[in-house]
C-alpha positions as CSV (number, residue, x, y, z in Angstrom):
1,M,102.8,-165.9,44.6
2,T,104.8,-164.8,47.6
3,V,107.9,-162.5,47.1
4,L,110.8,-163.0,49.3
5,S,112.9,-160.1,49.8
6,R,116.7,-160.0,49.5
7,R,117.0,-160.0,53.4
8,A,114.5,-162.9,53.6
9,L,116.5,-165.0,51.3
10,N,119.6,-163.9,53.2
11,R,118.4,-165.3,56.6
12,A,117.1,-168.6,54.8
13,T,120.5,-169.1,53.4
14,L,122.2,-168.5,56.6
15,A,119.8,-171.1,58.3
16,R,120.4,-173.5,55.8
17,Q,124.0,-173.2,55.7
18,L,124.2,-173.5,59.6
19,L,125.5,-169.9,59.9
20,L,122.7,-168.4,61.8
21,E,123.4,-170.3,64.8
22,R,126.1,-173.1,65.2
23,S,124.6,-176.5,64.8
24,A,125.0,-179.7,66.9
25,L,125.0,-181.8,63.8
26,D,127.9,-184.7,63.6
27,V,130.8,-183.3,61.7
28,L,130.1,-186.1,58.7
29,D,126.4,-185.2,59.0
30,A,127.1,-181.7,58.4
31,V,129.4,-182.4,55.3
32,A,126.4,-184.3,54.1
33,H,123.9,-181.7,54.5
34,L,126.1,-179.0,53.0
35,G,126.5,-181.1,49.9
36,G,130.3,-181.0,50.7
37,L,132.5,-178.1,51.2
38,Q,135.0,-176.6,48.6
39,A,138.5,-177.8,49.2
40,Q,140.7,-176.6,46.6
41,E,142.8,-175.3,49.6
42,P,142.9,-178.4,51.8
43,Q,142.7,-176.8,55.2
44,E,139.8,-174.4,54.3
45,P,136.9,-176.9,55.2
46,Y,138.2,-176.9,58.9
47,T,137.3,-173.2,59.1
48,G,134.1,-173.7,57.2
49,L,132.8,-176.2,59.8
50,W,134.4,-174.2,62.8
51,S,132.0,-171.5,61.8
52,R,129.1,-173.7,61.5
53,L,129.3,-176.5,64.1
54,A,129.2,-176.1,68.2
55,G,132.3,-177.3,69.8
56,F,133.9,-178.3,66.4
57,D,136.9,-180.5,66.9
58,P,139.1,-180.5,63.6
59,A,140.5,-183.8,64.8
60,E,137.0,-185.5,63.9
61,L,137.1,-184.4,60.4
62,S,140.7,-185.2,59.8
63,D,139.8,-188.7,61.2
64,H,136.9,-189.2,58.8
65,V,139.3,-188.2,56.0
66,A,142.0,-190.6,57.2
67,E,139.3,-193.3,57.7
68,R,137.9,-193.0,54.2
69,R,134.6,-191.8,55.5
70,A,135.1,-188.4,53.8
71,V,137.1,-187.9,50.6
72,R,138.5,-184.9,48.4
73,T,137.5,-185.3,44.7
74,H,136.6,-183.3,41.7
75,L,132.8,-182.9,41.5
76,M,130.7,-179.7,41.5
77,R,131.9,-177.4,38.9
78,R,134.9,-179.4,38.3
79,T,136.4,-178.0,41.5
80,V,137.7,-180.1,44.4
81,H,135.1,-180.8,47.0
82,L,135.3,-182.6,50.5
83,V,132.4,-184.9,50.4
84,T,131.1,-188.0,52.2
85,A,132.6,-191.2,50.8
86,D,128.9,-192.2,50.1
87,D,128.2,-189.2,48.0
88,A,131.4,-189.6,46.1
89,L,130.2,-192.8,45.1
90,T,126.7,-191.8,44.4
91,W,127.3,-188.6,42.7
92,R,130.4,-189.1,40.5
93,S,128.8,-190.8,37.6
94,R,126.1,-188.2,37.5
95,H,128.8,-185.5,37.0
96,D,130.9,-187.4,34.4
97,A,129.6,-185.6,31.3
98,M,129.9,-182.1,33.1
99,L,133.4,-182.8,34.2
100,R,134.7,-183.9,30.6
101,Q,132.9,-181.0,29.0
102,R,134.6,-178.5,31.3
103,M,137.9,-180.2,30.8
104,L,137.6,-179.9,27.2
105,G,136.6,-176.4,27.4
106,V,140.2,-175.6,28.7
107,Y,142.1,-178.4,26.7
108,R,140.2,-179.3,23.5
109,Q,142.8,-178.1,21.3
110,E,145.7,-180.0,23.1
111,L,143.6,-183.1,23.1
112,A,142.2,-183.2,19.7
113,A,144.1,-186.1,18.6
114,V,143.8,-188.1,21.7
115,D,141.3,-190.9,22.2
116,L,140.0,-189.9,25.5
117,D,138.6,-193.3,26.4
118,E,142.1,-194.8,25.7
119,L,143.8,-192.1,27.8
120,A,141.3,-192.9,30.7
121,A,142.0,-196.6,30.5
122,V,145.9,-196.1,30.2
123,G,145.8,-193.5,33.0
124,A,143.5,-195.5,35.4
125,R,146.2,-198.5,35.5
126,L,148.8,-195.8,36.6
127,V,146.7,-194.9,39.7
128,A,145.0,-198.2,40.5
129,D,147.6,-199.2,43.0
130,E,149.7,-196.5,43.9
131,A,148.7,-192.9,44.8
132,R,150.5,-190.6,42.4
133,T,150.3,-186.9,41.5
134,L,148.7,-186.0,38.3
135,P,152.0,-184.2,37.1
136,D,153.6,-187.5,37.7
137,V,151.0,-189.5,35.9
138,G,151.1,-186.9,33.0
139,R,154.9,-187.5,32.6
140,A,154.2,-191.2,32.3
141,L,151.3,-191.0,30.0
142,A,153.4,-188.7,27.5
143,D,155.4,-191.9,26.6
144,T,152.2,-192.5,24.6
145,W,151.2,-189.3,23.7
146,P,154.4,-187.3,23.2
147,D,153.0,-184.3,21.4
148,V,150.6,-183.5,24.3
149,P,151.9,-181.6,27.4
150,P,152.2,-183.7,30.3
151,R,150.2,-181.3,32.6
152,V,147.3,-181.5,30.4
153,L,147.5,-185.3,30.2
154,G,147.5,-185.4,34.0
155,E,144.7,-182.8,34.5
156,A,142.8,-184.8,31.8
157,L,143.1,-188.1,33.5
158,G,142.0,-186.4,36.8
159,T,138.7,-185.5,35.2
160,L,138.1,-188.7,32.9
161,V,138.7,-191.1,35.9
162,P,137.2,-191.1,39.3
163,V,140.1,-190.5,41.7
164,V,140.4,-189.0,45.1
165,Q,143.3,-187.0,46.7
166,V,144.7,-189.2,49.5
167,P,146.1,-188.2,52.7
168,P,148.0,-186.7,54.2
169,R,146.9,-183.9,52.2
170,G,143.5,-182.8,53.7
171,L,144.4,-183.7,57.3
172,W,144.3,-181.1,60.0
173,G,147.5,-179.1,60.2
174,Q,149.3,-181.5,57.7
175,A,150.5,-180.7,54.1
176,G,151.5,-183.0,51.3
177,P,151.3,-183.3,47.6
178,A,147.9,-183.9,45.8
179,R,148.5,-187.7,45.2
180,C,145.6,-189.2,43.6
181,L,144.3,-192.9,43.7
182,L,141.3,-194.6,41.9
183,V,138.0,-194.2,43.9
184,A,137.5,-197.9,43.6
185,T,140.9,-198.6,45.3
186,W,140.5,-196.1,48.1
187,L,136.8,-196.9,48.9
188,G,136.6,-200.6,48.1
189,R,134.3,-200.5,45.3
190,P,133.6,-198.5,42.1
191,V,131.3,-195.5,41.7
192,D,127.8,-196.2,41.2
193,P,126.6,-196.3,37.4
194,P,123.8,-194.4,36.1
195,A,120.3,-195.7,36.3
196,A,119.8,-198.5,33.8
197,D,116.1,-197.6,32.9
198,G,116.9,-194.0,31.9
199,T,115.6,-192.3,34.9
200,D,117.6,-189.9,37.0
201,P,117.3,-190.8,40.7
202,V,120.5,-189.1,41.5
203,G,119.7,-185.8,39.8
204,E,116.3,-185.7,41.7
205,A,118.1,-186.3,44.8
206,L,120.6,-183.5,44.1
207,V,117.9,-181.2,43.6
208,L,116.1,-181.9,47.0
209,R,119.7,-181.9,48.8
210,Y,120.5,-178.5,47.2
211,L,117.2,-176.9,48.4
212,A,117.8,-178.4,51.7
213,A,121.0,-176.6,52.1
214,Y,120.7,-173.5,49.8
215,G,117.0,-172.8,49.0
216,P,114.8,-171.1,48.2
217,A,116.7,-171.0,44.9
218,A,116.0,-170.8,41.2
219,S,117.0,-173.4,38.7
220,A,119.8,-171.2,37.5
221,D,121.3,-171.2,41.0
222,L,121.1,-175.0,41.2
223,R,122.9,-175.0,37.8
224,A,125.5,-172.6,39.3
225,W,126.2,-174.6,42.2
226,S,126.4,-178.1,40.5
227,G,127.8,-177.1,37.1
228,L,125.3,-179.7,35.7
229,A,123.0,-178.3,32.7
230,G,120.7,-181.5,32.4
231,L,118.7,-181.1,35.6
232,P,115.3,-179.5,34.3
233,A,114.1,-183.1,34.0
234,A,115.0,-183.8,37.7
235,V,113.3,-180.7,38.7
236,A,110.2,-181.4,36.9
237,A,110.0,-184.9,38.6
238,V,110.0,-183.7,42.1
239,R,108.2,-180.2,41.4
240,D,104.9,-181.5,43.1
241,R,106.9,-182.0,46.4
242,L,108.1,-178.3,46.3
243,V,106.7,-174.9,47.0
244,S,107.4,-171.7,44.8
245,F,108.1,-168.1,45.5
246,R,109.5,-165.1,43.6
247,D,112.3,-163.0,44.4
248,E,112.5,-159.2,44.0
249,R,113.7,-159.8,40.3
250,G,110.6,-161.8,39.4
251,R,112.6,-165.0,39.2
252,E,110.7,-168.2,40.4
253,L,112.2,-169.8,43.4
254,L,111.8,-173.3,44.6
255,D,111.9,-174.9,48.0
256,L,111.2,-177.7,50.3
257,P,107.7,-177.0,52.0
258,D,109.2,-177.3,55.6
259,A,112.4,-176.0,55.3
260,P,113.5,-173.0,57.6
261,R,112.6,-169.5,56.3
262,P,113.3,-167.3,59.3
263,D,111.9,-163.7,59.7
264,P,114.1,-161.5,57.8
265,D,114.6,-159.3,61.1
266,T,116.3,-162.4,62.9
267,P,119.7,-161.2,64.2
268,A,122.7,-162.6,62.2
269,P,126.0,-163.3,64.2
270,V,129.2,-162.4,62.4
271,R,130.9,-165.4,60.7
272,F,134.3,-165.9,59.2
273,L,134.1,-167.9,55.9
274,P,136.8,-169.7,54.2
275,A,138.2,-169.4,50.7
276,F,135.6,-170.2,48.1
277,D,132.8,-171.0,50.5
278,N,129.7,-172.3,48.8
279,A,127.6,-170.1,50.9
280,V,128.6,-167.3,48.5
281,L,129.5,-169.4,45.3
282,G,126.5,-171.8,45.5
283,Y,124.3,-169.3,43.6
284,D,123.8,-167.7,40.3
285,D,122.4,-164.6,41.9
286,R,124.7,-164.1,44.9
287,T,123.2,-160.7,45.9
288,R,121.3,-162.5,48.8
289,I,124.7,-162.6,50.6
290,I,127.3,-160.5,48.6
291,D,126.9,-157.1,47.0
292,D,127.6,-157.2,43.1
293,A,130.5,-154.7,43.4
294,D,132.1,-157.5,45.6
295,R,131.3,-160.4,43.7
296,G,134.7,-160.9,42.4
297,L,136.1,-161.7,45.9
298,S,134.1,-164.8,45.7
299,V,135.8,-166.3,42.6
300,A,139.3,-165.0,43.7
301,G,139.7,-167.1,46.9
302,E,139.4,-164.3,49.2
303,R,138.3,-165.2,52.8
304,V,135.3,-163.0,53.9
305,V,133.5,-161.9,56.9
306,L,129.8,-161.9,57.1
307,V,128.3,-159.0,59.2
308,D,124.5,-158.9,59.5
309,G,124.6,-161.9,57.2
310,R,126.3,-160.4,54.4
311,V,129.9,-160.1,52.9
312,A,131.5,-157.1,54.6
313,A,135.2,-157.6,55.0
314,R,138.1,-159.7,54.0
315,W,140.4,-161.6,56.3
316,T,143.8,-163.3,56.1
317,V,146.1,-164.7,58.7
318,A,149.8,-163.1,59.0
319,D,152.3,-164.3,61.4
320,G,149.6,-166.0,63.3
321,T,147.3,-162.9,63.5
322,V,143.9,-162.8,62.0
323,E,143.8,-159.7,60.0
324,V,140.3,-158.2,59.0
325,T,140.0,-155.5,56.1
326,P,136.6,-154.0,56.2
327,L,134.8,-153.4,52.8
328,R,132.6,-150.8,54.2
329,R,132.1,-148.7,57.4
330,F,131.6,-150.7,60.5
331,S,129.6,-149.3,63.4
332,R,131.2,-149.5,66.8
333,A,129.2,-152.7,67.6
334,D,130.1,-154.4,64.2
335,R,133.8,-153.7,65.0
336,T,133.5,-155.1,68.7
337,A,131.5,-158.3,67.3
338,V,134.1,-158.7,64.4
339,A,137.2,-158.6,66.6
340,E,135.6,-161.0,69.1
341,E,134.7,-163.6,66.6
342,G,138.2,-163.1,65.2
343,R,140.0,-163.7,68.4
344,E,137.9,-167.0,68.6
345,L,139.0,-167.9,65.1
346,A,142.7,-167.1,65.9
347,G,142.3,-169.4,68.8
348,F,141.0,-172.1,66.8
349,L,143.7,-171.8,64.1
350,S,146.6,-171.6,66.6
351,G,145.4,-174.7,68.8
352,G,144.7,-172.2,71.6
353,A,148.1,-170.8,71.6
354,H,146.9,-167.2,71.1
355,R,143.9,-165.1,70.2
356,R,145.6,-162.3,68.1
357,V,143.3,-160.3,65.7
358,Q,143.8,-156.9,64.0
359,V,140.8,-155.0,62.5
360,A,141.9,-152.2,60.1
361,A,140.1,-149.0,59.8
362,S,136.9,-148.8,57.7
363,P,137.2,-147.3,54.4
364,G,136.0,-143.8,53.7
């Protein structure tokens, strides 16, 4: 069985993630291809798509959100993702058990005396016709469950009931509270129910969609991205449509036969990634893109810079200036490329007002 080096996996990841060269994909098609973008921080998906799409206009994504073609909702790993409306409707039921389990992993003790089905039914009525923040909903639910902290009740409801966070939160350059409304109200129909015949077509589609955007990958990587433990049957169902490789650790990697696997020596441009980008978080073994020593950055919400395809720096914005802090020594060419891409990012974030970037000295 062919062994794929870490560098080969890196270049495959960059190609699938639209980071090896900017894509001409339509904005909504790109969101679908990527399986959504992490969106705990509402403005971060815009940077994620700017780094991936040629000529990206943030107003296009903002319009998709305003016009209900894309939504912000809890899905993979019980984190907020920006996904297409179609994917939100199709995927939500498949994620229900995982969402509930992860919520209870945090609040099982506080909710021990609460009938969760009753909580879902009562709470759903509170967000059926009027968008409300979960803390506000929690305070209303405390009338029924006075012994449970309102914050816990609100967060539980946001997991148990399919809701979306409605605009203006998530619109380009705008801010607002995380007001939630039932998916069925916002999108005009309820989420798709599980298959009645016991099959798992959604799980099977998730496997194929994941590999298209993240492969080659192991089953553990798929589980790390989705948070779903119950996908072995789905993998088995589509296995005859896949090819197999091994990584340098000996793990079996699955992939789509015709998906891009570029030459490992393909040059990789500098790319700036937003907080919690799935290009880093979407794997159990993240060493294809980030060193183990830096792994903590990916879960701490640090924005990172890819140099030669790997995480090599952190970046922030201060007073409109993009500030880059290298994690390792940059060559002169690296520093020039990082500064050039940083200036372009500063222009994007400032609406063309300026292109200020500052690259700190390399460590050591």
